[in-house]
Every structure is written in C-alpha cells, then in structure tokens.
C-alpha positions as CSV (number, residue, x, y, z in Angstrom):
1,A,14.3,14.3,0.4
2,A,12.2,11.3,-0.2
3,P,13.7,8.6,-2.5
4,A,12.4,8.4,-6.1
5,G,10.2,5.4,-6.5
6,N,10.7,2.6,-9.0
7,A,7.4,1.3,-10.3
8,E,8.7,-2.1,-11.4
9,T,10.2,-2.8,-8.0
10,G,6.9,-1.6,-6.5
11,R,5.0,-4.1,-8.7
12,Q,7.1,-6.9,-7.2
13,L,6.6,-5.6,-3.6
14,T,2.8,-5.4,-3.9
15,Y,2.1,-9.0,-4.5
16,T,0.8,-9.4,-0.9
17,C,-1.5,-6.4,-1.2
18,Q,-3.6,-8.2,-3.8
19,G,-4.9,-10.5,-1.1
20,C,-7.2,-7.7,0.2
21,H,-6.9,-4.8,-2.2
22,G,-7.1,-6.8,-5.4
23,I,-10.5,-8.5,-4.7
24,T,-13.3,-7.6,-7.0
25,G,-15.6,-5.1,-5.3
26,Y,-12.9,-4.5,-2.6
27,K,-14.7,-6.7,0.0
28,N,-12.6,-9.1,2.0
29,A,-14.1,-12.6,2.4
30,Y,-13.3,-13.1,6.1
31,P,-13.6,-11.1,8.2
32,S,-16.0,-9.3,6.1
33,F,-15.1,-5.6,5.7
34,K,-14.5,-3.1,2.9
35,V,-11.0,-2.3,1.9
36,P,-10.0,0.9,0.2
37,K,-9.1,1.1,-3.5
38,I,-5.4,1.8,-3.7
39,G,-4.7,1.5,-7.4
40,G,-4.6,4.9,-9.1
41,Q,-4.3,6.9,-5.8
42,S,-1.6,9.6,-5.9
43,A,1.9,8.5,-4.9
44,Q,1.9,11.2,-2.2
45,Y,-1.3,9.9,-0.6
46,L,-0.1,6.3,-0.7
47,S,3.3,7.2,0.7
48,Q,1.6,9.2,3.6
49,A,-0.7,6.3,4.3
50,L,2.0,3.7,4.4
51,H,4.2,5.9,6.6
52,G,1.2,6.4,8.9
53,Y,0.7,2.7,9.3
54,R,4.4,2.0,9.8
55,D,4.7,4.8,12.4
56,G,1.5,3.8,14.3
57,E,-0.4,7.0,13.4
58,R,-3.0,4.9,11.5
59,R,-4.5,2.0,13.3
60,H,-5.1,-1.2,11.4
61,P,-3.3,-4.2,12.7
62,T,-2.8,-5.9,9.4
63,M,-1.6,-2.8,7.6
64,R,0.7,-1.9,10.4
65,A,2.2,-5.4,10.4
66,Q,2.8,-5.1,6.6
67,A,4.1,-1.5,6.7
68,E,6.5,-2.1,9.6
69,S,8.7,-4.1,7.2
70,F,8.9,-1.4,4.6
71,S,12.0,0.8,4.1
72,E,11.7,4.3,2.8
73,Q,12.7,3.0,-0.6
74,D,10.0,0.3,-0.4
75,I,7.3,2.8,0.3
76,A,8.5,5.0,-2.6
77,D,8.5,2.1,-4.9
78,I,5.1,0.8,-3.8
79,A,3.5,4.2,-4.1
80,A,5.1,4.7,-7.6
81,F,3.6,1.5,-8.8
82,L,0.2,1.7,-7.3
83,S,-0.3,5.3,-8.5
84,T,0.1,4.0,-12.2
85,L,-2.9,1.6,-11.9
86,K,-6.3,2.5,-13.3
C-alpha cells in the first residue's frame, strides 16, 4: 500500500517546484517552454507522474533529476500538498 501523504511536509518539499511551476502563466523564462499546472491536480495523478519521472517512464531531464531524489513518502507528501491547491 502507498504511504499516506502529509500535506504540510509536502509544502516544504515543493519549494523547488515553484521555480518552473509557480510562474504566472506557467511559462518558463529560459529556455522558453510551457510547464504544466500541477496545483489542484489529483493526488493520484501527481503521484503517478512523479513515479513515472523517477522510474524513467516519463522523459524530461529536469523532472527526472528532481524525482530521482524522492522517496515513496516524499512523493505521497508532495502529491497530498499539491492536490490541495486551487
């Protein structure tokens, strides 16, 4: 069974996510590309996406580098927090 997520811990873990995903309009300055809105997505979707990046099933070098450091608990916490955002 997947661990239960702690939204407060997830809030602390997502500080680096704001660099791309927290930009108004979700457009990165350089290199210029659109980034997906992650706030308010379902915890299940967010967990699957992070597992996909961590396990190499999704291919984005920056996201893979981020996700490789996440434990199962980290992913559950991050998903729990991000799913609460509007």
